[in-house]
N, C-alpha and C positions, 0 to 999 in steps of 0.2 A: 706450501711454505717450505723453504729449505731448512733442514735441521742445523746446518752448519754454515752460517754466513761466511763468505770469503773462501769457502771450499767447494769445489765442484760437487754438486749433489749426486748421491749414488742412485737414489730412487725416490719415487713418490711415497714408498713405504719406508719410513725411518726405522732403522734397525735397532733392536734392543739387545741387551746382554753383552755381546762383544761388538762394539761399534768401532771398527778399525778405520783410522783415517791418518792422513799425513799432516805434519805441521805445515803451517802456511808457507814457510819459506821453501818448501819442497814442491809446491804446486804453483806454477806460474802460468798466466794466461797469455803473456806477451813476449816471453823469452824464447825465441827460436822454435824449431819444431818439437812437438811433444810426442811421446810414444805411449800407446796403450799397454797396460799389463795384460798380456795374453795368457789365457789358461791353457797350458800344455799339460800333457799327462804327467803328473807327479808319480814317480815309482819308487817304492821303498827299496833301499839299497839291497842288492842281491836277489831281488824279486823280478818277475816278469811284468809287462804292461798289464794293468788291471782293467776289468770290465765287470758289469753287474753279474754275469754268469758265474763268476769265480766266488761268489758269496752266497751262503745259505742264510736266508732271512729267518731269525729265531723269534724275535718279539718286537712289538712297537714300544719304544721308550717314550716318545713324545710326538706332538703334532702341533704345528704352528701355521701361520698364514701363508708361508712360502713352501711348506713341504712337511716331510716326516723324518723322524729319527728312529732308526732300527738298531736292534742288537743283531749283529751278523757274525757268522763264522767263516773264515777263509777256507776254501775247499782245495786250492791248489798252491803250488809253489813252496818255497822253504818255510814260509810261515803258515802252512796249512794247519787248521785246527785252532788258530789264534782268534780270539774274540775281539771285535772292534765295534765302535759306534759308527753307523753309516747315516750321514745326512743326505737325503734325496730332495733336491730343490727344483721345483717346477719353474722353468723359464717363463712360461706363459702367464704366470701369476705376478711376475715382476714387471711393473710398468717403468722401464728405465728411461729417465729424462735425459741423462747425459752419461758419458763414460768417465771413469776415473782416469785422470791424465797425470803422467809423471815422466821425468827424464830417466828415472831409475827403472830399468827394464828387468823386473823380477817379480816373482810371486811372493806375496807378503809372507804367508805362513810357511813356505818352504824354508825360510830363514829362521823360523822360530823353533829352536831346539834348546830347551832349558829344563832343568830338573823340576821346576815348579810350574810348568805350563804344559797343558795337554798338547800332545804331538799329532800333527797331521801326517799320516802315512801314505795315503794315495789320494790323488784327485784326478777325475776324468769326467767327460761329459758325452752325452748322446745329443741327438737333435733337440729333444724336449727337456732334458734334465741335466743338472750338475750333481755329481756324486763326490762327497768328501768323506774320507775314511779316517776316523780319529781314534785315539785311545778310548777304551771303554772302562770307566771307573765304577765299580759296583756300588760305591757309597751314594751315588746319585746326589741329590741336594742335601748332603749330610751335614754340612757345616752349620746351616741355619738351625737344624734340630739339636745339634750338640749343645748349643748355647742354652737350650731349654732343658737339657738332660744332665749336664755336667757342671760342677762347681769350678769355674776357672778363676785363677788369680791373675794379678798383673804380670807375674813371671810367665804364666801360661800364654797370656795374650801377646806378650812380647815375642814369643817364639813364632806365632802365626804372622804377626805384623812384619817381623824380620824376613821371613821367607817371602811374604808378599812384596816387600820392598825390592828384593832381588828380582822377582818376576817382572814387576812394573818397569824397573830400570832396564831390563833386557829389551822389553818392548819399545821403550823410549829410544834406546840406542839404535833400533831399526827404523825409527821414524814413525812408530805406531802410537797413536793416542788411544787408550782404552776407553775413556770417556764415560763409562757407565758402570763403575765398580760398585758391587753390592754383594751381600753374603751369598745369594743364590748362585753366583758365578764362581764360587770357591768350593771346590770339592776336596775331600780328603782321600788319599790312597790307602792301601791296606795297612801301611805302617803308621799312618797318621800325619804324613807330610801333605802340604797343600798342593793343589793343581788348579791353576787359573784356567778357566774354560769359558766356552760360549753356550753351555747347556742350559738355555732358558726354555723350559718345556711348557708352552702356553696351552690353554684349553680351548682356544677358538677353533672353529671348524675350518677345514681347508678351503672352503669356498668363500673367498673374500672379494669377489668382484664388486660388491656394492659398498665395501668399507675402505676407508682411507685413514692413515695415521699421520697426523700433522706434527706430532711431538714425539720425541724419542725417550723411551725408558721411564724409570721411576725417578721422580723429581727430587725426592728427599736426599739423595746422594749426590746431586749435581752441584757443581761449583757455581758461584754467582755469575761468572762470565758465560757459562753455558746457559743458565736460566735467562739472562737478558739478551742472548744471541748476539753478542758483540764480537764473537770470534775468540778462540781459546787455543792454548798450546798444551804441552804435556803437564804443565803445573796444575791443570784442572784435575788430573788424576790424584794429585797429592791432597787436594781438598777432600775428594771422595774417600781417600785413605784415612783422613782425619775423622770423617763421619763414621766410617767402619770401626775405627779404634774407639770412638766415643760409645758406640752402640755395644761393642763387646765388653767394655769396662763397666757400663752402667745399666745395660739392658733396655735402653731407650734411645730414640733418635734425638740429635741436638736441635733440629728444626723440623717441627711437624705441626701443621695447622689443622683446622677442621676440614679443609678441602685443599685441592691442588693450588688454587690461587693464593690462599693464605700462606701455604707452605712456601711458595715462591717468594712472597713478600718477606717472610721471615728470613729466608736465605739471603736476600738482598739487603735487609735493614736491621733485623733483630739483634739485640745484644745477648750473647750466650752466657748463661750462668754456669760456672764451673763447679761441679760437685766437690766438696771439700774432703770427702773420704779418699779421693784419688791422691796418689803420691805427688810431691812437688815436681818430680821429673815428668810424670805423665801429664800433669796440668801444663807444664812448660811446652811439651811437644805439641799438645793440642792447640795451644794459643798460637804457636808458630805455623801450624798447618791451616788454621782458620783465619788467614789473612785475606780480606776481600780484594785487595790489590794483588793480582797473581804474581806480579814482579817481586813482592815482598815475602811471598810464601816460601817456607822451607822446602828445599828441593828444586826451586825455580832458578837458583843462582848458577854461576858457571861451573860449580863443582857437582851440581845435580844431586844424585842420591847420596853422595858422600857427606853432604850436609846433614842428612837424616841419620846416616850410620854413625856420625860423630856425636849425635845428641846424647846427653847423659842417660836418657831412658834406656838406650841400647848398650850401656857401658859393659854389661856382662856377656854380650853376645860375641862369640868367636865367628866372624863372618866367613872365614875360609872353611872351618868345619861345617858351618851351616850349609854352605853351597855344596859341599861334598856329601850332604845328608848324613853327617856323622853325629849330629845332635839328636838325642832321643826326644821324640815328640811327647807332649804332656799326656796324650790320650791316644789309645789305639782303638779305632772303630771296630765293631763286630762285623765281620764279613764272612760269608759262607762259601758255597761252591762257586766256581768261576762265572757261571751265567746267572747268578742270583740277581734279581731285580727288586728286592724287597724295599729298597729305598726310592723306587720310582712309582709314580701314581698308577694304581691298579686300573684306572679308567683307560689308560693307554696300553698297559701290558696285557690286558685281557683281550685286546683286539687281535684279529688274525694278521700276522705279519705278511703283507703283500705289497710289492712294489707295483702300483697300478701303472698302466701304460701312460706315457707322457701325453699331455694335451698337445695336439699338433701346433707347432709354433708358427707365429706369423712369419712373413717372408724375411723380415730383417731381424727377427728375434735372436737368431744365432750370432749375428754380428754384434748386436747390442750387448749381448751377454758376455762378450769377450772381455769387457772391462772389469769383470768381477773375479777376484781371486778368493773372496770369502764373503759369505752372506749368512747372517744368523737365521735361526729357524722360524722366528716369528716375532710379532710385536705384542707384548703383554699390555693389556689395557689397564689392569690393576694387579697389584701383587696378590698371589695366591696364598692362602693360609698354609702353614707347614703341614706336611703329611704326618699323620700319627705314626709314631714309631712302633714297630712290632718286633719283639725279640724272637718270635718263631718265624720260620720260613714257610710260606705257603707255596704250594706247587699244584699245577693243573693235574699232573699225573699223581696217582696214588703209589704207595710203596710197592704193592703187589704187581703193579704194571711194569716196574723197573727191575725188581729183584725176585729171585726164587729163594724161599726160606728153607733152611736145612735144620740140622739138629740143634738141641739146646747146648749152650756153653755154660750158662750159670743162671741161677734163679735167686732173686732177692725179694724183699718185702713189698716193694712197689713196682718192680720191673722184672723182666726176663731177658736174657741175652742169648741170641742165636747166631749161628753162622748163616750167611746168605751169599748168593752169587748173582752178580750183575748179568742180566739176561743178554745184553748186547756184547759186552767185552769178555764175559766169562771170568772176570776178576772176583776173587773171594774177599768178603768183608765180614765184619761183625755188626749186628744190629741190636741196640738196646731198646726194648719196647716198654714204654713207661705208661702206666695207667693214670690218666689225668685226674680221675676222681680221687685217687689216693695221694697224689703229689703233683704240685705245679712244677714243671721242668724248665720254666723260663730262665731262671738264674743259671742253671747248669748249661743250657744251650748258649746263653750269651757268653759265659766264661769260656766255653770251648771254641766258640766262633772267634773270640777276641785273642785268646792265648794258645789255641791249639797248634799254632805254627812253631811253637818252641820244640826243639828236637826231642825233648824228653817228656812231652805231654801228648797224650793220645790225640790224633788228628780226626776232626769231624769232617766226613766226606759229604753227607747229605742229611737233610732233616725233612720228615714228612709228618703231617698232622691230619688224621682222618676224623677228628672230632672227639673220639673216645680215647685214643692213644697217640703218643708221639713216638716216632721212630728215629732214633739217632744212629746213623750209619757211620761206622768208624773203620779204621784199619784193623785187620785181623791180627791178633797177638798170637802168632804161631809158636812162640817160645814158651807160652804158658805163664803161670803165676810165679812170683818170687817164692811164695809159700811152698809150692810144689818142689821147687829146686832145693829149698832148705830141707824138706822132708826126705827127698831122695838122697841128699848128701849127708844127712844127720846134722852137720853144722858146717859153716864156712871157715876157711883159713882166714887169718887176719888180713892177708893181702887181698883176698876176694871181698871180704866184708868192707874193707876200707874203700875199694874201688866203687862198690855199690853205694855206700854211704856218701861218698864224694858226689856222685851223680845226682842222688836224690836231694842232698842238702843244697846243691847249687840250684836245682829246680825249685825247691821250696823257697829259697832266698829270692829268686826271680818273682815268684807269685806274691810273696809278702811285700816286696818293693812296689808291686802294682796294686797293692791293697786287696789282695785275694787270699783267703785262708781256706785250706782244704778240709780240715776238721775230721778227716776219716782216713788218715794215712795208716795203712796196715799191709802186711805182705800180700794179702789176697787182692789188693788194689794196685799193686805194683807188678807189671807184667813185662815180658820180653817180646819184642816184635818178631824175633827169629830164634832159632835154636842154637845160635853161636855162643850164648852165655856172656857175650860182650856187655859190660856195664853200660856202654853208650847206646845199646839197643833197648834199654829200660824205658818204659813209658809209665807215667803216673796216670791212673785211670779213675773212673767213677767220681765225678764231681757233684754227686747228688746232695752232699751236705755242705758243699763249698759256698762261700759268701763273698760278695764284693763290698768294699767299704763304702757306705753311703752316709750322707749328712742327715740331720734330723728331718729335713724336708724331703728326704727320699732320693735326692739327686746323687749321682755318683761323684766321688771326689778324686781329683788327680793327686799324685804323690806330693806335689808341691802344696796343694791345699791341705792335705792331711798333716803335713809337717808344721804348718804355720798357723792354721786357723781352726782346726778341729777341736770340739769341746773335750775337756778332760775325761768326762764319763764315756764318751765315744771311744777315745783313745784307750781307756782302761778296758773296755769290752773287746776292742780290737787286739789289745795286748794279751788278753786272756785267750782269745781264739788262736793267736799266733803261738802262744805258749803251749797250747794243745798240740800244735804241729811239731814243736821242738820236743815235747814230751814223747810224741810218737817216734821221733828219730832215735831217741834213747832206747825205747822199747825195741825198736827195729834192730838196732845194733846188738843189743843183748841177745835177741832171738837168733840173729845170724851167727853169733859167736858160740852159742850154747846149744842151739837146736830146740829150745823151749822158751816160753815167755817168762818174764820175771815174777808175775803175780798169779798165774794159773798153774797149778801143780799137776792136774790131770783132768780127764773127762768127767770125773765124779764131782768136781768142784761146782758149787752153786754160785750164781751171780753175786749173792750176798757175801760169800766168803772171799771172792775175788775183789769185790769193792772194798771190803774191810782191809785186805792186804795193801791195796792201792792207797787207801786212806792213811795207813800207818807209814807208808813210804819205805818199808823195809824189804830188802831183797838180798839174795846171796851173791857174793863175788868169790866164793871158794868152793872147792870140792868138784868132783865130776870133770866136765870139760874145762872148767875155769883153771884147773891146774896147768893146762897147756897154753893159757892165754897170757900174753906179756903184760907187764905192769903198765905199759903205755896205754893199753886199752882199758885198764881198770882204774886209771888215775881219777880221783874224785872230781878234779876240776873239769873233766870232760864228760864222762859217762854218768857218774853219780849225780852231778848237778843238773844234767839234762833231765834225769828222771826225778824231778822234784815237784810235788803237788802244789805247794804254795807259791804263787807268783811272786810274793814278796821275797822269798828265799832264792828264787831262780836268778840266773844271769840275765843280762839284757839279751833280747832276741838276736840282735845282730852279732853279739859276742858269742852266744850259744852256737850260732851257725858257723861263725869263724872258728870256734873250737872244734866243731864237728869236722870242718874241712881240714884243719891242721892235724886233728887226730887221724883222719883218713890218710893224710900225707905221711905222717910219722909211721903208721902201721904198714904202709906200703914199702917202707924202707927198713922195717925191723926184721 
């Protein structure tokens, strides 16, 4: 049976995940001569013509009925070293019934260049196979799992839906109907923006000679006109868009029966109950998307996507900024080193990455295959359960296989830090070795993966786990600790102190906005990446005591969720933790200006004596080095109020940070 009545069938195998097709008015059987879409070599701009020998096969990412998906590294050309996802499709396994016909002589995906769609970089073929080289996104099927790990609000969902609307509109403008939109096809890049893709990684074996698929994809997301096979246009995508929106907002599907047949009946006939906890704008948009007559559906009119963009649900979206990727995503996924595949199924990634010789094609296979510009990797018979998230990164190689360990840099209660050298590149790094029996490093690893790209937070390069210890490989801080610099200089000038405080306060503010508290800010955890002494080379290190803000159910909370829905007692605890960081900024400034801490007078002080002084909140702002410090640095509204034990007496956290920044600015001009 053909999957698309009225459309020239592509194959006996109906394609899942990205099922690209042309609207009916673009495909004619009786108007003049038609031309095939011929697959020519697509070459990335500035690069040479590609072939399989130019790629190093690293890992198997997935396997389907038509072929495999590999993680590959380009070996030659201007993009040498770049990681890609390579789809290798066997022509012999595709029983092509007919060719795609169209007057438009172009390769579909060559035209698809959009910030929210995975890019095709190369396409080439041999006698037995077709090769498609696409973006490799480390997140894998991350979007599905995030919905189970993070508390999203309507505002958060609005962001993802808005980016998705722009991606779908771009495809529609090229005459492409996506037709099988579902969460598995939406990836997140490192910044948290969406990428619409075809990466459906099914678990079927590659030998499908005795299997046939007569129906396409997952039925729950299909529009009524797709289910009843009466032909459909791009408006079918807006129904699926509504299903996705409903699922993201409620955590369940709008139409789901006990089996496939009942689900199809519900899509065609059932009345949808609208959850009353949704906003009136969200309910209105859903009702306008769930129109069984495709002509009445929002987005199907002459204005297309503009109808959706004008809907009140999206009233707060700046569409121009969104397209330019200038809107901050609600959530930044944790992503490690470039070739991490922790979000891909280990069933595939454990396999040896080998591009097997192509099955000898039949005499006319090469000609038949010319009609294909894009084919998905396989047909999924049923949706797979989400992969369990792991905050640690597993690796086939052990730490000692990759790095040579050198001398100690520092020793702590739960860990030891050493210098190490990468065996292949000779690059120097630092490695923090954490004893798992003494402390669970999962939170520290996740925070560094998620926020380590900030210029003033230490960058995590590699993570290894040998069962007993976790090895965190980071950049080597050759400039040493801020504490050592203070001890060498005795004390900082106000200009020096202000520049350092400005950098650290900005970084702490960034972390607090993301719902992260450090809780251990001190000069020994603030290091310089080089010996220049430039404040911009400062890195905040050691996130062993850091915490991410979580709801009572243990799920991470986005900043929007925190601001609007978090329980008062959770906010109070978070406020306390943030206040600890603000307190530390005050102690840090005091130490930089004087060369000693405000509450410890000497090495003979006992912990009890220091705690008693902290409890009293009394410290000196006169005598010694203080005689040379300006009044601007000693003004109570800035320094004294930062060093306040009682949260009730302290300033708001944002105001404290703002004062820290303004103080730094005023000191630099004093």
